[in-house]
N, CA, C and O atoms as a GROMACS GRO file, in nm:
protein
  488
    1GLU      N    1   0.083  -0.121  -0.002
    1GLU     CA    2   0.001  -0.001   0.001
    1GLU      C    3   0.086   0.125   0.001
    1GLU      O    4   0.202   0.124   0.045
    2CYS      N    5   0.028   0.228  -0.046
    2CYS     CA    6   0.098   0.359  -0.051
    2CYS      C    7   0.048   0.446   0.062
    2CYS      O    8  -0.072   0.464   0.077
    3ASP      N    9   0.137   0.499   0.140
    3ASP     CA   10   0.102   0.600   0.235
    3ASP      C   11   0.142   0.736   0.174
    3ASP      O   12   0.251   0.750   0.118
    4GLY      N   13   0.053   0.834   0.183
    4GLY     CA   14   0.084   0.964   0.125
    4GLY      C   15   0.050   0.973  -0.021
    4GLY      O   16  -0.048   0.913  -0.066
    5LYS      N   17   0.131   1.049  -0.096
    5LYS     CA   18   0.099   1.079  -0.236
    5LYS      C   19   0.149   0.976  -0.336
    5LYS      O   20   0.113   0.981  -0.454
    6CYS      N   21   0.233   0.879  -0.290
    6CYS     CA   22   0.287   0.776  -0.380
    6CYS      C   23   0.361   0.840  -0.496
    6CYS      O   24   0.326   0.822  -0.612
    7ILE      N   25   0.463   0.914  -0.462
    7ILE     CA   26   0.548   0.979  -0.560
    7ILE      C   27   0.688   0.922  -0.542
    7ILE      O   28   0.738   0.906  -0.430
    8THR      N   29   0.751   0.892  -0.657
    8THR     CA   30   0.891   0.845  -0.654
    8THR      C   31   0.976   0.953  -0.723
    8THR      O   32   0.942   1.005  -0.829
    9THR      N   33   1.091   0.983  -0.658
    9THR     CA   34   1.180   1.082  -0.713
    9THR      C   35   1.314   1.013  -0.742
    9THR      O   36   1.370   0.943  -0.658
   10ILE      N   37   1.364   1.037  -0.865
   10ILE     CA   38   1.495   0.984  -0.906
   10ILE      C   39   1.596   1.097  -0.890
   10ILE      O   40   1.583   1.201  -0.955
   11TYR      N   41   1.695   1.078  -0.807
   11TYR     CA   42   1.804   1.177  -0.786
   11TYR      C   43   1.928   1.123  -0.853
   11TYR      O   44   1.947   1.002  -0.865
   12PHE      N   45   2.012   1.217  -0.896
   12PHE     CA   46   2.133   1.181  -0.968
   12PHE      C   47   2.255   1.225  -0.891
   12PHE      O   48   2.253   1.328  -0.824
   13SER      N   49   2.364   1.146  -0.901
   13SER     CA   50   2.489   1.180  -0.830
   13SER      C   51   2.543   1.315  -0.881
   13SER      O   52   2.605   1.388  -0.804
   14ASP      N   53   2.522   1.348  -1.008
   14ASP     CA   54   2.559   1.473  -1.063
   14ASP      C   55   2.450   1.574  -1.021
   14ASP      O   56   2.342   1.570  -1.078
   15LYS      N   57   2.474   1.658  -0.928
   15LYS     CA   58   2.374   1.743  -0.869
   15LYS      C   59   2.325   1.849  -0.970
   15LYS      O   60   2.225   1.916  -0.944
   16LYS      N   61   2.395   1.866  -1.085
   16LYS     CA   62   2.346   1.959  -1.187
   16LYS      C   63   2.224   1.905  -1.258
   16LYS      O   64   2.148   1.982  -1.315
   17ILE      N   65   2.204   1.773  -1.256
   17ILE     CA   66   2.089   1.714  -1.323
   17ILE      C   67   1.968   1.720  -1.227
   17ILE      O   68   1.972   1.670  -1.115
   18LYS      N   69   1.862   1.781  -1.275
   18LYS     CA   70   1.745   1.798  -1.193
   18LYS      C   71   1.676   1.664  -1.167
   18LYS      O   72   1.668   1.583  -1.259
   19PRO      N   73   1.629   1.638  -1.048
   19PRO     CA   74   1.558   1.510  -1.017
   19PRO      C   75   1.433   1.494  -1.104
   19PRO      O   76   1.372   1.591  -1.149
   20ILE      N   77   1.398   1.367  -1.126
   20ILE     CA   78   1.277   1.332  -1.200
   20ILE      C   79   1.174   1.288  -1.097
   20ILE      O   80   1.204   1.204  -1.012
   21ILE      N   81   1.052   1.344  -1.105
   21ILE     CA   82   0.945   1.312  -1.013
   21ILE      C   83   0.838   1.236  -1.089
   21ILE      O   84   0.788   1.284  -1.190
   22ILE      N   85   0.802   1.114  -1.040
   22ILE     CA   86   0.702   1.030  -1.103
   22ILE      C   87   0.582   1.010  -1.005
   22ILE      O   88   0.599   0.962  -0.893
   23LYS      N   89   0.467   1.048  -1.051
   23LYS     CA   90   0.345   1.030  -0.970
   23LYS      C   91   0.295   0.886  -0.984
   23LYS      O   92   0.327   0.816  -1.081
   24ASN      N   93   0.218   0.843  -0.886
   24ASN     CA   94   0.157   0.707  -0.886
   24ASN      C   95   0.262   0.599  -0.903
   24ASN      O   96   0.250   0.507  -0.984
   25ALA      N   97   0.366   0.615  -0.823
   25ALA     CA   98   0.475   0.513  -0.826
   25ALA      C   99   0.526   0.495  -0.681
   25ALA      O  100   0.568   0.591  -0.617
   26LYS      N  101   0.521   0.375  -0.634
   26LYS     CA  102   0.579   0.348  -0.501
   26LYS      C  103   0.711   0.264  -0.532
   26LYS      O  104   0.715   0.141  -0.528
   27ASN      N  105   0.812   0.343  -0.560
   27ASN     CA  106   0.943   0.286  -0.606
   27ASN      C  107   0.932   0.244  -0.750
   27ASN      O  108   0.843   0.289  -0.821
   28GLY      N  109   1.021   0.159  -0.794
   28GLY     CA  110   1.019   0.114  -0.931
   28GLY      C  111   1.156   0.066  -0.973
   28GLY      O  112   1.248   0.061  -0.892
   29ASP      N  113   1.171   0.033  -1.097
   29ASP     CA  114   1.299  -0.016  -1.151
   29ASP      C  115   1.352   0.085  -1.253
   29ASP      O  116   1.278   0.134  -1.339
   30ILE      N  117   1.481   0.115  -1.241
   30ILE     CA  118   1.550   0.208  -1.334
   30ILE      C  119   1.640   0.127  -1.425
   30ILE      O  120   1.711   0.038  -1.378
   31TYR      N  121   1.638   0.157  -1.553
   31TYR     CA  122   1.718   0.088  -1.654
   31TYR      C  123   1.806   0.186  -1.725
   31TYR      O  124   1.761   0.294  -1.761
   32ASN      N  125   1.935   0.149  -1.747
   32ASN     CA  126   2.025   0.223  -1.832
   32ASN      C  127   2.000   0.169  -1.969
   32ASN      O  128   2.032   0.054  -1.998
   33LEU      N  129   1.941   0.253  -2.059
   33LEU     CA  130   1.906   0.210  -2.194
   33LEU      C  131   2.014   0.233  -2.297
   33LEU      O  132   1.994   0.210  -2.416
   34LYS      N  133   2.127   0.280  -2.251
   34LYS     CA  134   2.239   0.317  -2.342
   34LYS      C  135   2.196   0.433  -2.425
   34LYS      O  136   2.096   0.499  -2.392
   35ASP      N  137   2.267   0.462  -2.532
   35ASP     CA  138   2.240   0.581  -2.612
   35ASP      C  139   2.143   0.546  -2.726
   35ASP      O  140   2.184   0.501  -2.833
   36LEU      N  141   2.015   0.569  -2.700
   36LEU     CA  142   1.913   0.532  -2.801
   36LEU      C  143   1.904   0.631  -2.914
   36LEU      O  144   1.870   0.594  -3.026
   37ASN      N  145   1.934   0.760  -2.888
   37ASN     CA  146   1.920   0.861  -2.991
   37ASN      C  147   2.046   0.914  -3.053
   37ASN      O  148   2.046   1.015  -3.124
   38ASN      N  149   2.156   0.843  -3.025
   38ASN     CA  150   2.288   0.879  -3.086
   38ASN      C  151   2.336   1.019  -3.057
   38ASN      O  152   2.397   1.083  -3.143
   39ASP      N  153   2.307   1.068  -2.935
   39ASP     CA  154   2.355   1.204  -2.900
   39ASP      C  155   2.479   1.198  -2.808
   39ASP      O  156   2.528   1.301  -2.762
   40GLY      N  157   2.528   1.077  -2.782
   40GLY     CA  158   2.647   1.058  -2.700
   40GLY      C  159   2.620   1.040  -2.553
   40GLY      O  160   2.714   1.022  -2.475
   41SER      N  161   2.490   1.045  -2.511
   41SER     CA  162   2.457   1.024  -2.369
   41SER      C  163   2.353   0.913  -2.356
   41SER      O  164   2.269   0.892  -2.444
   42ASP      N  165   2.361   0.843  -2.246
   42ASP     CA  166   2.263   0.732  -2.223
   42ASP      C  167   2.130   0.787  -2.184
   42ASP      O  168   2.120   0.891  -2.119
   43GLU      N  169   2.026   0.716  -2.223
   43GLU     CA  170   1.892   0.742  -2.180
   43GLU      C  171   1.858   0.648  -2.060
   43GLU      O  172   1.925   0.546  -2.041
   44ILE      N  173   1.761   0.682  -1.984
   44ILE     CA  174   1.720   0.590  -1.874
   44ILE      C  175   1.571   0.558  -1.890
   44ILE      O  176   1.493   0.637  -1.942
   45GLY      N  177   1.535   0.439  -1.843
   45GLY     CA  178   1.396   0.395  -1.840
   45GLY      C  179   1.354   0.380  -1.697
   45GLY      O  180   1.436   0.351  -1.611
   46PHE      N  181   1.224   0.398  -1.669
   46PHE     CA  182   1.171   0.379  -1.538
   46PHE      C  183   1.040   0.302  -1.548
   46PHE      O  184   0.948   0.343  -1.619
   47TYR      N  185   1.031   0.190  -1.478
   47TYR     CA  186   0.912   0.109  -1.468
   47TYR      C  187   0.862   0.117  -1.325
   47TYR      O  188   0.924   0.061  -1.235
   48PRO      N  189   0.748   0.188  -1.303
   48PRO     CA  190   0.698   0.213  -1.166
   48PRO      C  191   0.636   0.084  -1.104
   48PRO      O  192   0.581  -0.001  -1.173
   49ASN      N  193   0.649   0.077  -0.973
   49ASN     CA  194   0.584  -0.026  -0.893
   49ASN      C  195   0.453   0.037  -0.849
   49ASN      O  196   0.451   0.149  -0.798
   50TRP      N  197   0.344  -0.036  -0.868
   50TRP     CA  198   0.212   0.015  -0.831
   50TRP      C  199   0.130  -0.104  -0.785
   50TRP      O  200   0.159  -0.217  -0.825
   51CYS      N  201   0.032  -0.082  -0.704
   51CYS     CA  202  -0.040  -0.195  -0.639
   51CYS      C  203  -0.178  -0.217  -0.689
   51CYS      O  204  -0.247  -0.306  -0.638
   52THR      N  205  -0.226  -0.142  -0.788
   52THR     CA  206  -0.366  -0.158  -0.829
   52THR      C  207  -0.388  -0.222  -0.962
   52THR      O  208  -0.501  -0.257  -0.994
   53SER      N  209  -0.285  -0.238  -1.042
   53SER     CA  210  -0.309  -0.287  -1.180
   53SER      C  211  -0.180  -0.350  -1.238
   53SER      O  212  -0.069  -0.318  -1.197
   54CYS      N  213  -0.201  -0.436  -1.332
   54CYS     CA  214  -0.090  -0.495  -1.408
   54CYS      C  215  -0.049  -0.406  -1.526
   54CYS      O  216   0.055  -0.428  -1.588
   55TRP      N  217  -0.131  -0.308  -1.555
   55TRP     CA  218  -0.100  -0.214  -1.658
   55TRP      C  219  -0.012  -0.099  -1.602
   55TRP      O  220  -0.052  -0.033  -1.506
   56GLN      N  221   0.105  -0.074  -1.662
   56GLN     CA  222   0.187   0.037  -1.622
   56GLN      C  223   0.256   0.094  -1.742
   56GLN      O  224   0.288   0.023  -1.836
   57SER      N  225   0.280   0.224  -1.738
   57SER     CA  226   0.359   0.286  -1.840
   57SER      C  227   0.505   0.270  -1.810
   57SER      O  228   0.545   0.272  -1.694
   58PHE      N  229   0.586   0.255  -1.916
   58PHE     CA  230   0.730   0.255  -1.904
   58PHE      C  231   0.777   0.390  -1.957
   58PHE      O  232   0.743   0.431  -2.067
   59TYR      N  233   0.855   0.457  -1.875
   59TYR     CA  234   0.899   0.596  -1.910
   59TYR      C  235   1.043   0.595  -1.958
   59TYR      O  236   1.130   0.533  -1.897
   60VAL      N  237   1.066   0.665  -2.069
   60VAL     CA  238   1.204   0.676  -2.128
   60VAL      C  239   1.244   0.821  -2.126
   60VAL      O  240   1.179   0.905  -2.187
   61TYR      N  241   1.351   0.849  -2.055
   61TYR     CA  242   1.401   0.987  -2.043
   61TYR      C  243   1.533   1.009  -2.111
   61TYR      O  244   1.621   0.923  -2.106
   62THR      N  245   1.547   1.123  -2.175
   62THR     CA  246   1.670   1.171  -2.229
   62THR      C  247   1.701   1.302  -2.160
   62THR      O  248   1.617   1.355  -2.087
   63PHE      N  249   1.820   1.356  -2.180
   63PHE     CA  250   1.865   1.471  -2.103
   63PHE      C  251   1.921   1.576  -2.197
   63PHE      O  252   2.002   1.546  -2.284
   64LYS      N  253   1.875   1.698  -2.178
   64LYS     CA  254   1.929   1.813  -2.253
   64LYS      C  255   1.958   1.925  -2.146
   64LYS      O  256   1.870   1.967  -2.070
   65LYS      N  257   2.080   1.966  -2.147
   65LYS     CA  258   2.121   2.073  -2.053
   65LYS      C  259   2.082   2.041  -1.908
   65LYS      O  260   2.033   2.129  -1.836
   66ASN      N  261   2.104   1.918  -1.866
   66ASN     CA  262   2.080   1.868  -1.730
   66ASN      C  263   1.933   1.864  -1.690
   66ASN      O  264   1.900   1.857  -1.572
   67VAL      N  265   1.847   1.867  -1.788
   67VAL     CA  266   1.699   1.856  -1.762
   67VAL      C  267   1.649   1.736  -1.841
   67VAL      O  268   1.686   1.717  -1.957
   68SER      N  269   1.564   1.656  -1.776
   68SER     CA  270   1.511   1.535  -1.840
   68SER      C  271   1.384   1.570  -1.919
   68SER      O  272   1.309   1.662  -1.884
   69LYS      N  273   1.365   1.494  -2.026
   69LYS     CA  274   1.239   1.502  -2.100
   69LYS      C  275   1.216   1.364  -2.159
   69LYS      O  276   1.310   1.285  -2.171
   70TYR      N  277   1.092   1.336  -2.195
   70TYR     CA  278   1.060   1.211  -2.259
   70TYR      C  279   1.130   1.199  -2.393
   70TYR      O  280   1.124   1.289  -2.476
   71LEU      N  281   1.196   1.084  -2.412
   71LEU     CA  282   1.248   1.053  -2.549
   71LEU      C  283   1.134   1.012  -2.639
   71LEU      O  284   1.130   1.051  -2.756
   72VAL      N  285   1.041   0.933  -2.587
   72VAL     CA  286   0.917   0.893  -2.655
   72VAL      C  287   0.805   0.904  -2.552
   72VAL      O  288   0.830   0.910  -2.432
   73GLU      N  289   0.682   0.906  -2.598
   73GLU     CA  290   0.571   0.908  -2.507
   73GLU      C  291   0.574   0.783  -2.420
   73GLU      O  292   0.622   0.679  -2.464
   74PRO      N  293   0.521   0.792  -2.293
   74PRO     CA  294   0.520   0.671  -2.210
   74PRO      C  295   0.457   0.550  -2.281
   74PRO      O  296   0.356   0.562  -2.352
   75ILE      N  297   0.518   0.437  -2.261
   75ILE     CA  298   0.485   0.314  -2.334
   75ILE      C  299   0.395   0.228  -2.244
   75ILE      O  300   0.435   0.186  -2.135
   76SER      N  301   0.272   0.201  -2.291
   76SER     CA  302   0.178   0.116  -2.216
   76SER      C  303   0.228  -0.029  -2.214
   76SER      O  304   0.254  -0.088  -2.319
   77THR      N  305   0.242  -0.085  -2.094
   77THR     CA  306   0.281  -0.225  -2.083
   77THR      C  307   0.189  -0.298  -1.988
   77THR      O  308   0.128  -0.237  -1.901
   78HIS      N  309   0.180  -0.426  -2.002
   78HIS     CA  310   0.105  -0.513  -1.914
   78HIS      C  311   0.207  -0.609  -1.853
   78HIS      O  312   0.308  -0.639  -1.917
   79CYS      N  313   0.183  -0.659  -1.732
   79CYS     CA  314   0.281  -0.746  -1.667
   79CYS      C  315   0.310  -0.870  -1.749
   79CYS      O  316   0.420  -0.925  -1.741
   80SER      N  317   0.213  -0.917  -1.828
   80SER     CA  318   0.235  -1.039  -1.912
   80SER      C  319   0.347  -1.013  -2.018
   80SER      O  320   0.422  -1.103  -2.056
   81GLN      N  321   0.354  -0.888  -2.063
   81GLN     CA  322   0.460  -0.851  -2.158
   81GLN      C  323   0.596  -0.863  -2.090
   81GLN      O  324   0.691  -0.911  -2.150
   82TRP      N  325   0.606  -0.820  -1.964
   82TRP     CA  326   0.731  -0.834  -1.891
   82TRP      C  327   0.767  -0.979  -1.857
   82TRP      O  328   0.883  -1.020  -1.858
   83GLU      N  329   0.661  -1.055  -1.828
   83GLU     CA  330   0.680  -1.199  -1.796
   83GLU      C  331   0.734  -1.273  -1.921
   83GLU      O  332   0.810  -1.369  -1.910
   84ASP      N  333   0.693  -1.226  -2.039
   84ASP     CA  334   0.740  -1.285  -2.169
   84ASP      C  335   0.872  -1.225  -2.214
   84ASP      O  336   0.918  -1.251  -2.325
   85ASN      N  337   0.936  -1.142  -2.127
   85ASN     CA  338   1.066  -1.077  -2.162
   85ASN      C  339   1.061  -0.997  -2.290
   85ASN      O  340   1.155  -1.001  -2.369
   86LYS      N  341   0.952  -0.924  -2.311
   86LYS     CA  342   0.939  -0.834  -2.426
   86LYS      C  343   0.958  -0.690  -2.374
   86LYS      O  344   0.863  -0.622  -2.335
   87PHE      N  345   1.086  -0.649  -2.377
   87PHE     CA  346   1.126  -0.520  -2.323
   87PHE      C  347   1.063  -0.406  -2.407
   87PHE      O  348   1.054  -0.419  -2.529
   88PRO      N  349   1.022  -0.298  -2.345
   88PRO     CA  350   0.945  -0.194  -2.414
   88PRO      C  351   1.020  -0.112  -2.520
   88PRO      O  352   0.956  -0.059  -2.611
   89ILE      N  353   1.154  -0.102  -2.511
   89ILE     CA  354   1.221  -0.017  -2.612
   89ILE      C  355   1.366  -0.069  -2.636
   89ILE      O  356   1.433  -0.117  -2.544
   90GLU      N  357   1.408  -0.058  -2.760
   90GLU     CA  358   1.546  -0.083  -2.795
   90GLU      C  359   1.576  -0.009  -2.922
   90GLU      O  360   1.486   0.030  -2.997
   91LYS      N  361   1.703   0.010  -2.944
   91LYS     CA  362   1.747   0.075  -3.068
   91LYS      C  363   1.714  -0.016  -3.187
   91LYS      O  364   1.737  -0.137  -3.182
   92ASP      N  365   1.661   0.042  -3.292
   92ASP     CA  366   1.635  -0.031  -3.415
   92ASP      C  367   1.763  -0.035  -3.497
   92ASP      O  368   1.800   0.062  -3.562
   93LYS      N  369   1.830  -0.150  -3.492
   93LYS     CA  370   1.964  -0.160  -3.556
   93LYS      C  371   1.952  -0.156  -3.712
   93LYS      O  372   2.052  -0.134  -3.780
   94SER      N  373   1.835  -0.175  -3.765
   94SER     CA  374   1.820  -0.175  -3.910
   94SER      C  375   1.791  -0.035  -3.966
   94SER      O  376   1.802  -0.014  -4.087
   95LYS      N  377   1.755   0.062  -3.878
   95LYS     CA  378   1.720   0.194  -3.925
   95LYS      C  379   1.783   0.300  -3.833
   95LYS      O  380   1.746   0.309  -3.716
   96LYS      N  381   1.876   0.379  -3.883
   96LYS     CA  382   1.938   0.477  -3.803
   96LYS      C  383   1.836   0.586  -3.763
   96LYS      O  384   1.758   0.633  -3.846
   97GLY      N  385   1.839   0.625  -3.632
   97GLY     CA  386   1.750   0.724  -3.581
   97GLY      C  387   1.611   0.670  -3.540
   97GLY      O  388   1.518   0.747  -3.515
   98TYR      N  389   1.598   0.536  -3.536
   98TYR     CA  390   1.473   0.472  -3.501
   98TYR      C  391   1.492   0.385  -3.378
   98TYR      O  392   1.603   0.338  -3.352
   99VAL      N  393   1.383   0.364  -3.301
   99VAL     CA  394   1.380   0.267  -3.196
   99VAL      C  395   1.261   0.171  -3.216
   99VAL      O  396   1.161   0.206  -3.279
  100LYS      N  397   1.275   0.053  -3.163
  100LYS     CA  398   1.161  -0.042  -3.163
  100LYS      C  399   1.092  -0.030  -3.032
  100LYS      O  400   1.152  -0.045  -2.926
  101ILE      N  401   0.959  -0.001  -3.042
  101ILE     CA  402   0.874   0.013  -2.920
  101ILE      C  403   0.782  -0.109  -2.916
  101ILE      O  404   0.712  -0.140  -3.013
  102THR      N  405   0.783  -0.176  -2.801
  102THR     CA  406   0.691  -0.292  -2.780
  102THR      C  407   0.597  -0.252  -2.670
  102THR      O  408   0.636  -0.218  -2.559
  103THR      N  409   0.467  -0.259  -2.706
  103THR     CA  410   0.365  -0.213  -2.617
  103THR      C  411   0.252  -0.315  -2.604
  103THR      O  412   0.231  -0.399  -2.691
  104SER      N  413   0.179  -0.304  -2.494
  104SER     CA  414   0.063  -0.391  -2.470
  104SER      C  415  -0.064  -0.313  -2.499
  104SER      O  416  -0.074  -0.195  -2.467
  105ALA      N  417  -0.162  -0.382  -2.559
  105ALA     CA  418  -0.286  -0.314  -2.588
  105ALA      C  419  -0.403  -0.418  -2.573
  105ALA      O  420  -0.385  -0.537  -2.595
  106TRP      N  421  -0.517  -0.370  -2.536
  106TRP     CA  422  -0.637  -0.452  -2.523
  106TRP      C  423  -0.712  -0.454  -2.656
  106TRP      O  424  -0.772  -0.355  -2.696
  107LYS      N  425  -0.709  -0.572  -2.724
  107LYS     CA  426  -0.780  -0.583  -2.852
  107LYS      C  427  -0.849  -0.717  -2.859
  107LYS      O  428  -0.793  -0.820  -2.820
  108ASP      N  429  -0.970  -0.716  -2.909
  108ASP     CA  430  -1.045  -0.844  -2.928
  108ASP      C  431  -1.052  -0.927  -2.799
  108ASP      O  432  -1.031  -1.049  -2.801
  109ASP      N  433  -1.083  -0.859  -2.689
  109ASP     CA  434  -1.099  -0.924  -2.558
  109ASP      C  435  -0.971  -0.998  -2.515
  109ASP      O  436  -0.980  -1.101  -2.449
  110ASP      N  437  -0.856  -0.947  -2.550
  110ASP     CA  438  -0.730  -1.009  -2.511
  110ASP      C  439  -0.620  -0.905  -2.512
  110ASP      O  440  -0.632  -0.801  -2.576
  111ILE      N  441  -0.515  -0.935  -2.444
  111ILE     CA  442  -0.396  -0.847  -2.440
  111ILE      C  443  -0.304  -0.882  -2.555
  111ILE      O  444  -0.259  -0.996  -2.565
  112LYS      N  445  -0.277  -0.788  -2.640
  112LYS     CA  446  -0.191  -0.806  -2.756
  112LYS      C  447  -0.064  -0.729  -2.735
  112LYS      O  448  -0.068  -0.614  -2.690
  113VAL      N  449   0.051  -0.790  -2.767
  113VAL     CA  450   0.176  -0.722  -2.760
  113VAL      C  451   0.222  -0.690  -2.903
  113VAL      O  452   0.231  -0.779  -2.988
  114VAL      N  453   0.250  -0.562  -2.930
  114VAL     CA  454   0.282  -0.515  -3.063
  114VAL      C  455   0.417  -0.445  -3.062
  114VAL      O  456   0.446  -0.368  -2.971
  115THR      N  457   0.499  -0.472  -3.164
  115THR     CA  458   0.624  -0.397  -3.177
  115THR      C  459   0.622  -0.319  -3.306
  115THR      O  460   0.581  -0.369  -3.411
  116LYS      N  461   0.667  -0.193  -3.297
  116LYS     CA  462   0.675  -0.108  -3.415
  116LYS      C  463   0.800  -0.027  -3.412
  116LYS      O  464   0.850   0.004  -3.304
  117SER      N  465   0.852   0.010  -3.528
  117SER     CA  466   0.968   0.096  -3.536
  117SER      C  467   0.922   0.240  -3.542
  117SER      O  468   0.831   0.274  -3.617
  118VAL      N  469   0.986   0.322  -3.462
  118VAL     CA  470   0.943   0.465  -3.450
  118VAL      C  471   1.064   0.554  -3.471
  118VAL      O  472   1.170   0.532  -3.412
  119LYS      N  473   1.047   0.655  -3.555
  119LYS     CA  474   1.157   0.754  -3.578
  119LYS      C  475   1.162   0.853  -3.460
  119LYS      O  476   1.059   0.907  -3.418
  120LEU      N  477   1.281   0.876  -3.410
  120LEU     CA  478   1.296   0.969  -3.297
  120LEU      C  479   1.305   1.106  -3.351
  120LEU      O  480   1.361   1.129  -3.458
  121LYS      N  481   1.247   1.201  -3.276
  121LYS     CA  482   1.255   1.344  -3.314
  121LYS      C  483   1.390   1.399  -3.267
  121LYS      O  484   1.443   1.357  -3.164
  122ASN      N  485   1.444   1.491  -3.341
  122ASN     CA  486   1.573   1.553  -3.302
  122ASN      C  487   1.556   1.652  -3.191
  122ASN      O  488   1.653   1.713  -3.147
   0.00000   0.00000   0.00000
């Protein structure tokens, strides 16, 4: 259970980088996603821990001038996707400037996992 507002804050050892605040998260998992957008810096992913649903968004952050922003819109995932080891994002090695996004969606009374290649914005 969550006591209070259920907010998770990610702090960085480099104090110049502003913390990231995630609502509706009681802790979670942080992933080093390496350099997805070829800017020379690693992106990070955050998968929140929550107690009410198996549906959670996976957040992907990039950094510009020590401030975080979404690299892509939050990716809808279901716990079954994670159980099947279908990670939400990876660099598309066949297309420069693209990532493969794997998402969960409710279709035809079932959970479907779909992967698509998405061009990153500069």
